[in-house]
C-alpha positions as a printed NumPy array, in Angstrom:
array([[103.718, 101.032, 122.628],
       [104.919, 104.359, 121.244],
       [105.452, 104.363, 117.49 ],
       [107.416, 107.643, 117.397],
       [110.803, 105.927, 117.61 ],
       [110.051, 103.173, 115.084],
       [111.712, 103.073, 111.681],
       [109.407, 102.911, 108.659],
       [110.162,  99.183, 108.302],
       [109.275,  98.541, 111.947],
       [106.175, 100.74 , 111.752],
       [104.619,  98.949, 108.758],
       [105.578,  95.429, 109.887],
       [103.464,  95.238, 113.102],
       [100.241,  93.832, 111.612],
       [ 98.393,  91.694, 112.769],
       [100.086,  91.698, 116.191],
       [ 99.529,  95.386, 116.971],
       [ 95.865,  96.47 , 116.698],
       [ 97.019, 100.036, 116.   ],
       [ 98.854,  98.963, 112.812],
       [ 96.841,  99.438, 109.638],
       [ 99.494,  98.223, 107.176],
       [ 99.636,  94.763, 105.62 ],
       [103.227,  94.383, 104.404],
       [103.198,  90.597, 104.015],
       [103.828,  90.847, 100.243],
       [106.29 ,  93.737, 100.502],
       [110.046,  93.145, 100.31 ],
       [111.497,  95.442, 102.999],
       [114.695,  96.076, 101.028],
       [112.484,  97.823,  98.439],
       [112.119, 100.76 , 100.845],
       [115.33 , 102.143,  99.342],
       [114.148, 101.67 ,  95.735],
       [113.85 , 104.839,  93.671],
       [110.36 , 105.942,  92.677],
       [110.436, 106.802,  88.971],
       [106.734, 107.296,  88.304],
       [103.409, 107.316,  90.113],
       [100.436, 105.497,  88.582],
       [ 96.851, 105.851,  89.825],
       [ 94.918, 102.912,  88.41 ],
       [ 91.182, 102.325,  88.303],
       [ 90.476,  98.614,  88.137],
       [ 87.213,  96.801,  87.665],
       [ 85.895,  95.055,  90.709],
       [ 83.413,  92.227,  90.684],
       [ 79.892,  93.569,  90.889],
       [ 77.356,  92.099,  93.254],
       [ 73.69 ,  91.743,  92.387],
       [ 72.653,  94.398,  94.885],
       [ 75.17 ,  96.911,  93.536],
       [ 73.142,  99.448,  91.593],
       [ 75.898, 102.024,  91.183],
       [ 79.085, 100.265,  90.11 ],
       [ 82.417, 101.849,  90.866],
       [ 86.072, 101.127,  90.212],
       [ 88.623, 100.172,  92.815],
       [ 91.58 , 102.596,  92.752],
       [ 95.174, 101.749,  93.67 ],
       [ 98.504, 103.55 ,  93.495],
       [101.655, 102.061,  91.984],
       [105.098, 103.469,  92.739],
       [107.082, 102.415,  89.677],
       [110.624, 101.491,  90.703],
       [111.943, 100.076,  87.406],
       [110.858,  99.11 ,  83.875],
       [108.98 ,  96.08 ,  85.23 ],
       [108.727,  96.631,  88.978],
       [106.635,  98.667,  91.369],
       [105.22 ,  98.883,  94.861],
       [101.426,  98.774,  95.049],
       [ 99.509, 100.777,  97.674],
       [ 96.03 ,  99.347,  98.034],
       [ 93.723, 100.729, 100.733],
       [ 91.115,  98.057, 101.524],
       [ 87.842,  98.528, 103.379],
       [ 87.252,  97.321, 106.925],
       [ 84.136,  95.32 , 107.786],
       [ 82.133,  98.548, 108.232],
       [ 82.7  , 102.259, 108.725],
       [ 83.451, 101.465, 112.383],
       [ 86.566,  99.477, 111.446],
       [ 89.739, 100.918, 109.94 ],
       [ 90.797, 100.119, 106.417],
       [ 93.977,  98.166, 105.815],
       [ 96.761,  99.564, 103.645],
       [ 98.162,  96.622, 101.695],
       [101.626,  97.267, 100.281],
       [103.086,  94.769,  97.826],
       [106.25 ,  94.455,  95.774],
       [105.259,  93.616,  92.192],
       [106.985,  92.562,  88.982],
       [105.176,  95.039,  86.768],
       [105.002,  98.833,  86.49 ],
       [101.232,  98.851,  87.142],
       [ 98.363,  96.385,  86.971],
       [ 97.127,  95.129,  83.621],
       [ 93.639,  95.094,  85.158],
       [ 93.61 ,  98.857,  84.748],
       [ 90.713, 100.408,  82.834],
       [ 91.934, 103.976,  83.425],
       [ 95.255, 105.376,  84.597],
       [ 96.796, 108.704,  85.576],
       [100.601, 108.756,  85.575],
       [103.166, 111.309,  86.703],
       [106.938, 111.414,  86.878],
       [108.476, 111.532,  90.357],
       [111.189, 114.014,  91.262],
       [114.717, 112.548,  91.122],
       [116.026, 111.022,  94.348],
       [112.628, 110.01 ,  95.735],
       [112.413, 106.557,  97.333],
       [109.618, 104.243,  98.42 ],
       [110.563, 104.991, 102.028],
       [110.035, 108.726, 101.441],
       [106.498, 108.041, 100.195],
       [105.686, 105.682, 103.077],
       [107.031, 108.271, 105.545],
       [104.73 , 110.91 , 104.058],
       [101.741, 108.566, 104.378],
       [102.624, 107.902, 108.03 ],
       [103.388, 111.538, 108.898],
       [100.083, 112.731, 107.402],
       [ 98.093, 109.937, 109.064],
       [ 96.889, 108.557, 105.736],
       [ 97.219, 104.979, 106.992],
       [ 94.431, 105.664, 109.502],
       [ 91.322, 105.638, 107.315],
       [ 87.765, 104.317, 107.504],
       [ 85.581, 103.634, 104.484],
       [ 81.88 , 104.523, 104.282],
       [ 79.14 , 102.1  , 105.345],
       [ 78.784, 101.146, 101.668],
       [ 82.501, 100.168, 101.614],
       [ 83.455, 103.108,  99.415],
       [ 86.392, 105.38 , 100.025],
       [ 89.352, 104.243,  97.941],
       [ 88.698, 107.022,  95.4  ],
       [ 88.882, 109.675,  98.095],
       [ 91.98 , 108.038,  99.622],
       [ 93.981, 107.989,  96.358],
       [ 92.874, 111.565,  95.668],
       [ 94.212, 112.724,  99.055],
       [ 97.519, 110.901,  98.47 ],
       [ 97.847, 112.646,  95.09 ],
       [ 97.301, 115.993,  96.812],
       [ 99.897, 115.123,  99.474],
       [102.5  , 114.169,  96.851],
       [101.837, 117.374,  94.934],
       [101.989, 119.408,  98.162],
       [105.397, 117.873,  98.916],
       [106.516, 118.919,  95.391],
       [107.317, 115.292,  94.545],
       [105.37 , 115.504,  91.264],
       [103.744, 118.209,  89.172],
       [100.532, 119.681,  90.572],
       [ 98.696, 119.004,  87.297],
       [ 98.869, 115.269,  88.048],
       [ 96.94 , 115.751,  91.298],
       [ 94.332, 117.728,  89.358],
       [ 94.034, 114.911,  86.792],
       [ 93.515, 112.37 ,  89.587],
       [ 90.884, 114.604,  91.2  ],
       [ 89.042, 114.91 ,  87.884],
       [ 89.207, 111.149,  87.184],
       [ 88.059, 109.684,  90.51 ],
       [ 84.547, 111.104,  90.14 ],
       [ 83.903, 108.781,  87.195],
       [ 83.184, 105.083,  86.827],
       [ 85.174, 103.571,  83.963],
       [ 83.259, 100.527,  82.666],
       [ 85.208,  97.493,  81.489],
       [ 85.896,  97.254,  77.781],
       [ 83.236,  95.082,  76.193],
       [ 84.438,  92.367,  73.797],
       [ 81.872,  93.35 ,  71.156],
       [ 81.114,  97.022,  71.812],
       [ 84.618,  98.097,  72.829],
       [ 85.274, 100.908,  75.289],
       [ 82.284, 102.551,  76.922],
       [ 82.026, 106.166,  78.032],
       [ 82.845, 106.912,  81.682],
       [ 79.89 , 107.566,  83.986],
       [ 79.833, 110.321,  86.614],
       [ 79.836, 108.906,  90.177],
       [ 79.85 , 111.38 ,  93.068],
       [ 82.785, 110.864,  95.378],
       [ 81.952, 109.044,  98.608],
       [ 84.316, 110.207, 101.306],
       [ 85.711, 108.041, 104.074],
       [ 87.233, 109.529, 107.226],
       [ 90.758, 109.807, 108.553],
       [ 91.102, 109.28 , 112.29 ]])
């Protein structure tokens, strides 16, 4: 089936029936495609660490803030291995960005931008076709590329993309109840592949 003639709503709503669809829009309200994007938020959240994980890392997501207490979350999730594509989960939320955020980079969006514009850019640039590394890393690279794309489209200031690029190479530990905030730790970027 050719996807060239599909609308954005049709394109993202084919999973799990079409094996070439890498969007999970189950928790996305399709009418939110027309919502204005007011701000972008790149959020590093803490993920549960496993015993064999010797180099912890944060999971990064993007929030398109559409109102004082609403947003659309873009969350690229790893496939089973580097042989399987990631899945771009998009969700309508009732908050501007997650409270499980240990570090955030924010930027104002240009006036008139909608969620559909952002999704169209992701589709046009093939950013929904992404494979993580064998160690299931790659979300940091993915959010960094999206920041660069948004800056390249002049939909936010270029300094925001630079701030994202500088932040994703660090691990931001969770705030400790006794010791408070801990210093970020340098973590080289592990790069997944677009296909």
